[in-house]
C-alpha positions as CSV (number, residue, x, y, z in Angstrom):
1,X,11.7,24.5,-7.8
2,X,15.0,22.7,-7.6
3,X,15.5,19.9,-10.2
4,X,16.7,17.5,-7.6
5,X,13.6,18.1,-5.5
6,X,11.5,17.4,-8.5
7,X,13.2,14.2,-9.2
8,X,12.8,13.0,-5.6
9,X,9.1,13.9,-5.6
10,X,8.6,11.9,-8.8
11,X,10.6,8.9,-7.6
12,X,8.9,8.7,-4.2
13,X,5.4,7.8,-5.4
14,X,6.9,5.2,-7.7
15,X,8.8,3.6,-4.8
16,X,5.7,3.6,-2.6
17,X,3.7,2.2,-5.5
18,X,6.2,-0.7,-6.0
19,X,6.3,-1.3,-2.2
20,X,2.5,-1.5,-2.0
21,X,2.4,-3.8,-5.1
22,X,5.0,-6.2,-3.6
23,X,3.2,-6.2,-0.2
24,X,-0.2,-6.9,-1.9
25,X,1.4,-9.8,-3.9
26,X,2.9,-11.5,-0.9
27,X,-0.3,-11.1,1.2
28,X,-2.3,-12.6,-1.7
29,X,0.0,-15.6,-1.9
30,X,-0.1,-16.0,1.9
31,X,-3.9,-15.9,1.9
32,X,-4.2,-18.5,-0.8
33,X,-1.5,-20.7,0.7
34,X,-3.0,-20.7,4.2
35,X,-6.5,-21.5,2.8
36,X,-4.9,-24.5,1.0
37,X,-3.0,-25.6,4.1
38,X,-6.1,-25.5,6.3
39,X,-8.0,-27.5,3.7
40,X,-5.2,-30.0,4.0
41,X,-5.5,-30.0,7.8
42,X,-9.2,-30.7,7.6
43,X,-8.5,-33.6,5.3
44,X,-5.7,-35.0,7.5
45,X,-7.9,-34.7,10.6
46,X,-11.0,-36.2,9.0
47,X,-9.2,-39.1,7.3
48,X,-6.7,-40.2,9.9
49,X,-8.8,-39.2,12.9
50,X,-11.9,-40.7,11.5
51,X,-10.3,-44.0,10.6
52,X,-8.6,-44.1,14.0
53,X,-11.9,-43.6,15.8
54,X,-13.4,-46.4,13.8
55,X,-10.4,-48.7,14.6
56,X,-9.5,-48.9,10.9
57,X,-5.8,-48.1,11.3
58,X,-4.9,-50.2,8.3
59,X,-6.6,-47.7,6.0
60,X,-3.7,-45.3,6.8
61,X,-1.8,-47.4,4.3
62,X,-4.1,-46.2,1.5
63,X,-2.4,-42.8,1.8
64,X,0.8,-43.4,3.7
65,X,2.8,-46.5,2.8
66,X,3.7,-48.4,5.9
67,X,1.7,-45.9,7.9
68,X,0.3,-48.7,10.0
69,X,2.1,-52.0,10.6
70,X,0.5,-54.7,12.7
71,X,2.5,-55.3,15.9
72,X,4.9,-52.4,15.5
73,X,3.7,-50.3,18.4
74,X,6.6,-47.8,18.5
75,X,6.5,-47.2,14.7
76,X,2.7,-46.8,14.7
77,X,2.9,-44.3,17.6
78,X,5.5,-42.3,15.8
79,X,3.2,-42.0,12.8
80,X,0.3,-41.0,14.9
81,X,2.4,-38.4,16.7
82,X,3.7,-37.1,13.4
83,X,0.1,-36.6,12.1
84,X,-1.0,-34.9,15.3
85,X,1.9,-32.5,15.4
86,X,1.5,-31.7,11.7
87,X,-2.1,-30.7,12.3
88,X,-1.1,-28.4,15.3
89,X,1.7,-26.6,13.6
90,X,0.0,-26.2,10.2
91,X,-2.9,-24.5,12.0
92,X,-0.8,-22.4,14.4
93,X,2.1,-21.5,12.1
94,X,0.3,-19.0,9.9
95,X,-1.0,-17.1,13.0
96,X,2.6,-16.2,13.8
97,X,3.0,-14.4,10.5
98,X,-0.1,-12.2,10.8
99,X,1.1,-8.7,12.0
100,X,-2.1,-8.1,13.9
101,X,-1.3,-11.1,16.1
102,X,2.0,-9.6,17.1
103,X,0.4,-6.2,17.7
104,X,-2.8,-7.0,19.5
105,X,-2.0,-10.4,21.1
106,X,1.8,-10.3,21.9
107,X,1.5,-12.9,24.7
108,X,-0.2,-15.3,22.4
109,X,2.4,-14.6,19.7
110,X,5.2,-15.4,22.1
111,X,3.7,-18.6,23.5
112,X,2.4,-19.8,20.1
113,X,5.9,-19.1,18.7
114,X,7.6,-21.1,21.4
115,X,5.2,-24.0,20.8
116,X,5.6,-23.8,17.1
117,X,9.4,-23.9,17.2
118,X,9.4,-26.8,19.7
119,X,6.9,-28.9,17.8
120,X,8.6,-28.2,14.5
121,X,11.9,-29.6,16.0
122,X,10.0,-32.5,17.5
123,X,8.2,-33.4,14.3
124,X,11.5,-33.4,12.5
125,X,13.1,-35.9,14.9
126,X,9.9,-38.0,14.6
127,X,10.0,-37.8,10.8
128,X,13.6,-38.9,10.7
129,X,12.7,-41.9,12.8
130,X,9.9,-42.8,10.5
131,X,12.0,-42.4,7.4
132,X,14.9,-44.5,8.5
133,X,12.8,-47.2,10.1
134,X,10.0,-47.5,7.5
135,X,11.3,-45.7,4.5
136,X,9.4,-43.6,1.9
137,X,7.6,-44.7,-1.2
138,X,10.3,-43.0,-3.3
139,X,13.1,-45.2,-2.1
140,X,16.6,-44.0,-1.1
141,X,16.3,-40.7,-2.9
142,X,13.1,-40.0,-1.2
143,X,14.6,-40.9,2.2
144,X,17.5,-38.5,1.6
145,X,15.3,-35.6,0.4
146,X,12.9,-35.9,3.4
147,X,15.8,-36.2,5.8
148,X,17.3,-33.0,4.4
149,X,14.0,-31.3,4.9
150,X,13.9,-32.5,8.5
151,X,17.4,-31.1,9.1
152,X,16.5,-27.8,7.6
153,X,13.4,-27.5,9.8
154,X,15.6,-28.1,12.9
155,X,18.2,-25.6,11.7
156,X,15.6,-22.9,11.0
157,X,13.7,-23.6,14.2
158,X,16.9,-23.3,16.3
159,X,18.0,-20.0,14.6
160,X,14.5,-18.5,14.8
161,X,14.5,-19.2,18.5
162,X,18.0,-17.9,19.0
163,X,17.3,-14.5,17.3
164,X,14.0,-14.2,19.2
165,X,15.8,-14.6,22.5
166,X,18.5,-12.2,21.4
167,X,15.7,-9.7,20.5
168,X,17.1,-9.4,17.0
169,X,13.6,-9.3,15.5
170,X,14.5,-8.5,11.8
171,X,16.7,-11.6,11.6
172,X,14.2,-13.6,13.7
173,X,11.5,-12.7,11.1
174,X,13.6,-14.0,8.2
175,X,14.3,-17.3,10.0
176,X,10.7,-17.7,10.9
177,X,9.7,-17.2,7.3
178,X,12.2,-19.9,6.3
179,X,10.9,-22.2,9.0
180,X,7.3,-21.7,7.8
181,X,8.2,-22.8,4.3
182,X,10.3,-25.8,5.2
183,X,7.8,-27.1,7.7
184,X,5.3,-27.1,4.8
185,X,7.5,-29.1,2.5
186,X,5.1,-32.0,2.5
187,X,2.2,-29.8,1.6
188,X,4.3,-28.2,-1.2
189,X,5.1,-31.7,-2.5
190,X,1.4,-32.5,-2.8
191,X,0.2,-29.4,-4.5
192,X,3.2,-29.5,-6.8
193,X,2.5,-33.0,-7.8
194,X,-1.2,-32.4,-8.4
195,X,-0.4,-29.2,-10.3
196,X,1.9,-31.2,-12.6
197,X,-0.7,-33.9,-13.1
198,X,-3.4,-31.3,-13.8
199,X,-1.5,-29.4,-16.4
200,X,-0.1,-32.5,-18.1
201,X,-3.4,-34.4,-17.9
202,X,-1.7,-37.3,-16.2
203,X,1.7,-38.6,-15.0
204,X,4.7,-37.4,-16.9
205,X,8.3,-38.0,-15.9
206,X,7.5,-40.7,-13.4
207,X,5.9,-44.1,-13.1
208,X,2.6,-43.9,-11.1
209,X,2.9,-47.6,-10.2
210,X,6.4,-47.5,-8.7
211,X,6.2,-43.8,-7.8
212,X,9.8,-43.3,-9.2
213,X,11.1,-41.1,-11.9
214,X,13.0,-37.9,-12.7
215,X,10.2,-35.5,-11.9
216,X,9.6,-37.0,-8.5
217,X,13.3,-36.8,-7.8
218,X,13.2,-33.2,-8.7
219,X,10.1,-32.5,-6.7
220,X,11.5,-34.3,-3.7
221,X,14.2,-31.6,-3.3
222,X,12.2,-28.7,-4.9
223,X,9.4,-29.0,-2.3
224,X,11.6,-27.0,0.1
225,X,14.5,-25.6,-1.9
226,X,12.3,-23.8,-4.5
227,X,10.1,-22.0,-1.9
228,X,13.3,-21.0,0.0
229,X,14.8,-19.7,-3.2
230,X,11.7,-17.6,-3.9
231,X,11.7,-16.3,-0.4
232,X,15.3,-15.1,-0.7
233,X,14.5,-13.3,-3.9
234,X,11.5,-11.7,-2.2
235,X,13.6,-10.6,0.8
236,X,16.3,-9.2,-1.5
237,X,13.7,-7.3,-3.5
238,X,12.1,-6.0,-0.3
239,X,15.4,-4.8,1.2
240,X,17.4,-3.6,-1.7
241,X,15.3,-3.7,-4.8
242,X,14.4,-0.6,-6.7
243,X,11.0,0.1,-8.4
244,X,11.8,-2.3,-11.2
245,X,13.0,-5.1,-8.9
246,X,10.0,-4.9,-6.6
247,X,7.5,-4.7,-9.4
248,X,9.1,-7.7,-11.1
249,X,9.1,-9.7,-7.9
250,X,5.4,-8.7,-7.3
251,X,4.4,-9.9,-10.8
252,X,6.3,-13.2,-10.2
253,X,4.5,-13.7,-6.9
254,X,1.1,-13.2,-8.5
255,X,2.0,-15.9,-11.1
256,X,3.3,-18.2,-8.3
257,X,0.0,-17.6,-6.4
258,X,-1.9,-18.7,-9.5
259,X,0.2,-21.9,-9.7
260,X,-0.4,-22.5,-6.0
261,X,-4.1,-22.0,-6.4
262,X,-4.3,-24.5,-9.2
263,X,-2.3,-27.0,-7.2
264,X,-4.6,-26.6,-4.2
265,X,-7.7,-27.0,-6.4
266,X,-6.2,-30.1,-8.0
267,X,-5.1,-31.6,-4.7
268,X,-8.5,-30.9,-3.0
269,X,-10.7,-32.3,-5.8
270,X,-8.4,-35.1,-7.0
271,X,-6.7,-36.3,-3.8
272,X,-8.2,-35.1,-0.5
273,X,-12.0,-34.8,-0.9
274,X,-12.4,-38.2,-2.7
275,X,-10.9,-40.0,0.3
276,X,-13.3,-38.4,2.8
């Protein structure tokens, strides 16, 4: 047998093994993340919807500062619209990333994708209006970080749409993944904050009364920049990484999944369920 043939046969199973490991790692993270996002959706629907049905709109301020302001009809409608759109896109977004949806329900995939992109764009415009008319609890820094998130959502939505129309599906996929992450910036903020409180046993790096401090400044931008950076590393490993690169990325994703899971657990038990 030729020495070159032997080397190829040895390297091929290793490459397939690394590809399978990376694929399993990203699927594991996706499963855990979607479970956490749908728990969040249940909480948002039950809390905001339940208080609205009871006419207790003022209770929104327990969670969302300036969420309801007596007499400000336009602002209150903007908040209600934002919550409604968030529920729809958090439920529908993950369905776009499931391969079986594209394969077995292509029409649903197309229409759900169009709805997802349009609502993501709309929720960003609505979010900008809310931020610059009512502000955030984190002050000017929070206003800026949330505004950047909104702009990134609109940018990713526009490019995902553009490449879908152009039928450049590999590039469309990458922009859809980026859109999925930046749309969930608010969710990443919450599980990141609760993970930090869980591992430190309390607030470290910020004042819980004023909700200001260096950690919250970091998290305000990290809620979308960090997931985007991890995604770019994953895409690079998937496209160009060798066995070592893919295996390293897979291990990193398994660790990130554990962190995500702890954050979801802490947010569910410490933030969401107690308010229902």
